[in-house]
matplotlib code that plots the C-alpha trace (Angstrom):
import matplotlib.pyplot as plt

x = [132.2, 135.7, 138.4, 142.0, 145.1, 147.7, 148.5, 149.7, 146.5, 144.4, 146.1, 145.6, 142.0, 141.3, 143.5, 141.1, 138.1, 139.5, 140.2, 136.5, 135.9, 134.6, 135.1, 136.4, 135.2, 137.5, 137.0, 140.2, 139.4, 141.2, 138.2, 136.0, 133.4, 130.5, 127.7, 130.1, 132.2, 129.0, 127.7, 131.0, 130.6, 127.0, 128.0, 131.1, 128.7, 126.2, 128.7, 131.0, 130.7, 132.9, 133.2, 136.6, 137.3, 140.5, 140.8, 144.3, 145.4, 148.5, 151.1, 153.2, 150.5, 150.4, 152.8, 151.3, 152.0, 149.2, 146.7, 147.9, 147.5, 144.1, 142.6, 139.5, 139.6, 136.8, 137.2, 134.3, 131.8, 133.2, 132.7, 129.0, 128.7, 130.5, 128.2, 125.2, 126.5, 127.3, 131.0, 132.7, 136.4, 137.7, 141.4, 142.6, 146.5, 149.0, 151.6, 154.3, 152.3, 152.0, 155.6, 158.0, 160.8, 161.6, 159.7, 161.8, 159.2, 159.2, 156.5, 156.6, 153.1, 154.4, 152.1, 149.3, 150.9, 152.5, 149.2, 146.6, 147.0, 150.4, 151.6, 150.4, 151.1, 154.6, 155.0, 151.4, 150.6, 153.7, 152.5, 149.1, 150.5, 152.6, 149.8, 147.3, 149.8, 150.4, 146.6, 146.0, 148.7, 147.1, 143.4, 143.7, 140.5, 138.7, 137.2, 138.3, 135.9, 136.9, 134.9, 135.1, 135.6, 139.3, 139.4, 143.1, 143.8, 141.5, 143.5, 146.7, 145.4, 144.2, 147.7, 149.2, 147.1, 148.3, 152.0, 151.9, 149.7, 147.5, 144.6, 141.7, 139.1, 139.0, 135.5, 134.7, 131.6, 129.9, 130.4, 128.0, 127.0, 125.4, 121.9, 123.4, 125.7, 128.9, 130.9, 131.1, 134.6, 136.0, 137.5, 134.1, 134.0, 136.7, 134.2, 132.0, 128.1, 128.2, 131.4, 129.6, 126.6, 128.7, 131.0, 128.0, 129.4, 132.0, 129.6, 127.4, 130.4, 131.3, 127.7, 128.0, 131.2, 129.3, 126.5, 128.7, 130.9, 129.0, 129.6, 133.2, 136.4, 138.4, 140.7, 138.0, 135.9, 138.8, 139.2, 135.6, 135.9, 139.1, 137.3, 134.3, 136.5, 138.6, 135.5, 134.5, 136.5, 135.4, 137.7, 141.2, 141.2, 144.3, 143.5, 140.8, 141.7, 139.7, 141.3, 140.9, 139.4, 141.9, 145.3, 144.3, 146.3, 144.8, 142.4, 143.0, 140.2, 137.0, 137.8, 137.2, 137.9, 135.5, 135.1, 136.3, 136.1, 136.6, 138.7, 139.0, 140.8, 140.0, 140.9, 138.2, 140.1, 142.6, 140.5, 141.4, 138.5, 138.3, 135.7, 135.2, 132.4, 132.1, 131.6, 130.3]
y = [61.3, 60.1, 60.1, 60.7, 60.4, 61.2, 64.9, 64.0, 62.1, 65.0, 67.5, 65.3, 64.8, 68.6, 69.5, 67.3, 69.1, 72.5, 71.5, 70.7, 74.2, 73.3, 75.7, 74.5, 75.5, 74.5, 74.1, 73.2, 71.5, 69.5, 67.2, 66.8, 68.5, 70.4, 72.6, 75.6, 73.5, 72.2, 75.9, 76.7, 73.5, 74.3, 77.8, 76.5, 73.8, 76.5, 78.9, 76.2, 73.2, 71.0, 70.9, 69.8, 69.4, 68.6, 66.9, 67.2, 67.8, 69.9, 69.1, 72.2, 74.7, 73.3, 74.8, 72.8, 68.9, 68.0, 70.0, 68.1, 64.7, 65.6, 67.1, 65.2, 62.8, 60.7, 60.3, 57.8, 60.4, 63.1, 61.3, 60.8, 64.6, 65.2, 62.9, 64.9, 68.1, 66.3, 66.8, 65.6, 65.1, 64.5, 65.1, 63.3, 63.1, 61.7, 63.8, 62.2, 63.0, 66.7, 67.0, 64.5, 66.7, 69.0, 72.3, 75.2, 77.9, 81.1, 83.7, 87.3, 88.7, 91.7, 93.3, 90.9, 88.0, 89.8, 90.3, 88.1, 84.4, 85.1, 86.6, 83.6, 80.9, 81.5, 79.7, 79.0, 81.2, 80.1, 76.6, 77.7, 79.6, 76.6, 74.1, 76.3, 77.4, 73.7, 72.8, 75.6, 74.3, 70.8, 71.6, 74.7, 76.4, 79.2, 80.1, 79.0, 79.4, 80.2, 81.0, 84.4, 82.5, 82.2, 85.9, 86.5, 83.3, 84.6, 88.0, 86.1, 83.8, 86.9, 88.3, 85.0, 85.1, 88.7, 87.9, 84.8, 86.2, 83.3, 83.3, 82.7, 84.4, 84.0, 83.9, 84.7, 83.3, 84.1, 82.4, 79.7, 79.2, 76.6, 77.2, 78.8, 81.2, 79.3, 79.5, 76.1, 74.6, 71.1, 71.6, 72.0, 68.1, 68.1, 69.9, 68.0, 68.7, 71.0, 72.9, 73.3, 75.1, 77.3, 78.1, 80.3, 82.9, 83.7, 84.9, 86.7, 88.7, 89.8, 90.8, 92.9, 94.6, 95.4, 96.9, 98.9, 100.2, 103.6, 104.2, 103.2, 104.0, 100.9, 100.6, 100.6, 98.3, 95.8, 96.1, 95.3, 92.2, 91.1, 91.8, 89.6, 86.7, 87.2, 86.8, 83.6, 80.5, 78.3, 80.3, 81.7, 84.6, 84.6, 87.8, 90.2, 92.7, 95.5, 95.8, 97.3, 94.7, 95.4, 95.8, 93.7, 96.5, 97.4, 100.3, 102.7, 105.3, 105.2, 107.1, 106.8, 103.0, 101.5, 98.4, 97.4, 93.9, 92.4, 89.2, 86.7, 83.6, 81.8, 78.5, 76.2, 73.4, 72.3, 73.4, 76.7, 78.6, 81.7, 83.9, 87.4, 90.0, 93.1, 96.1, 98.6]
z = [153.8, 153.0, 155.9, 154.7, 156.9, 154.4, 153.6, 150.1, 149.3, 150.8, 148.5, 145.4, 146.0, 146.6, 143.7, 141.5, 143.0, 142.3, 138.7, 138.4, 139.5, 143.1, 146.0, 149.1, 152.6, 155.4, 159.2, 161.1, 164.5, 167.3, 167.5, 170.5, 168.4, 169.7, 168.4, 168.0, 165.6, 163.7, 163.3, 161.4, 159.3, 158.4, 157.2, 155.2, 153.6, 152.7, 151.1, 149.3, 147.1, 149.4, 153.0, 154.4, 158.0, 159.9, 163.1, 164.6, 168.2, 167.3, 170.1, 169.2, 170.3, 173.8, 176.3, 179.1, 178.6, 181.1, 178.9, 175.7, 177.4, 178.9, 175.7, 175.0, 171.9, 170.4, 166.7, 166.2, 168.0, 166.0, 162.6, 163.5, 164.0, 160.7, 159.0, 160.4, 158.8, 155.4, 155.6, 152.4, 153.5, 156.8, 157.2, 160.3, 160.0, 162.5, 164.2, 162.1, 159.0, 159.8, 161.2, 159.4, 160.1, 163.2, 163.1, 162.2, 161.1, 163.2, 162.7, 164.2, 164.9, 166.7, 169.3, 168.4, 170.1, 173.0, 175.1, 176.7, 175.5, 173.8, 177.3, 179.4, 176.7, 175.3, 171.9, 171.7, 168.5, 166.6, 166.9, 165.8, 162.9, 161.8, 161.9, 160.3, 157.2, 156.7, 156.9, 154.3, 152.1, 152.0, 151.8, 149.6, 150.9, 149.2, 152.7, 156.1, 159.1, 162.7, 165.8, 167.7, 171.0, 170.2, 169.0, 169.4, 167.4, 164.7, 164.6, 164.4, 161.5, 159.5, 160.0, 158.7, 155.6, 155.0, 155.7, 153.5, 150.8, 151.0, 148.4, 150.8, 152.8, 156.8, 157.7, 161.5, 163.1, 166.3, 169.7, 170.2, 173.9, 176.1, 177.5, 180.6, 178.6, 179.1, 175.7, 173.9, 174.1, 173.8, 177.1, 178.8, 178.5, 181.3, 183.7, 186.2, 185.6, 188.7, 187.4, 184.1, 185.6, 187.8, 184.8, 183.5, 186.0, 183.5, 180.8, 183.5, 184.7, 181.0, 180.5, 183.8, 182.5, 179.3, 181.4, 183.6, 180.6, 180.6, 184.3, 184.6, 182.8, 181.7, 184.8, 187.5, 185.2, 185.2, 188.9, 189.4, 187.5, 189.4, 192.7, 191.6, 190.7, 193.9, 195.8, 194.1, 195.3, 192.4, 189.8, 189.6, 187.2, 184.9, 183.1, 182.3, 179.5, 177.7, 174.2, 170.7, 168.4, 165.6, 167.4, 170.6, 172.6, 176.0, 176.1, 178.9, 178.1, 176.1, 172.9, 169.3, 169.0, 166.6, 168.5, 172.1, 173.5, 176.9, 177.1, 180.0, 180.9, 184.1, 185.7, 187.2, 189.0, 186.4, 183.2, 181.6, 180.1, 177.8, 176.6, 175.4, 174.7, 172.6, 174.7, 172.2]

ax = plt.figure().add_subplot(projection="3d")
ax.plot(x, y, z, "-o")
ax.set_aspect("equal")
plt.show()
């Protein structure tokens, strides 16, 4: 595995590989790698000639300075994990390397960014889109791999690829969970062992919502989940939403939607956790 910090050097190296006819599979990350990330990388390695991974904690997608400062970072541990999945190129730029000039790009994702994460984290998805577009321009992937835990982000990136007419395939990958059902996330590292066990409650509640879907309309189903979290002092529910997978707009009645998904964001202490589950 070669580690490169310079965007220009990375682009040159990948251009050479593309000229040799090699296909590029790309997994963008913010580090603090876990099995969820590694599952994306194994799939990318299997489906492409070259696996490129980026590690970059992107400051412009954090609207909470405290969250940015506390985001877990351990590059040496991450490198060992990358070696285990036979990563070919690690692109690990600096903030100055990614943003040598003030950021001026503005993207409009319409209704996709006005709900859930977009509503509670203003500017977040613009920051995501800016960095992902720059990473795509540097790594020139044939396929880029994203986990469905960040389902709204996945929808935004798909829209970005359409808007910018980028010649690559976005490959969604299933959520990877810990043994107790908690969705794997780098932020889980900030939980105490006791909190990590208790956090299984989030997925258990999503599973209950799925189970009760045939008995309850969307509004009482949402109220049920709100009541469940109100009764649990370990959590503060930020939102629970039932939405159409394609549009991400709220579903108010069970109809002919092809796929409906439940989305949740909760605070456990000062750690924010998100998850989702397909309901049908």
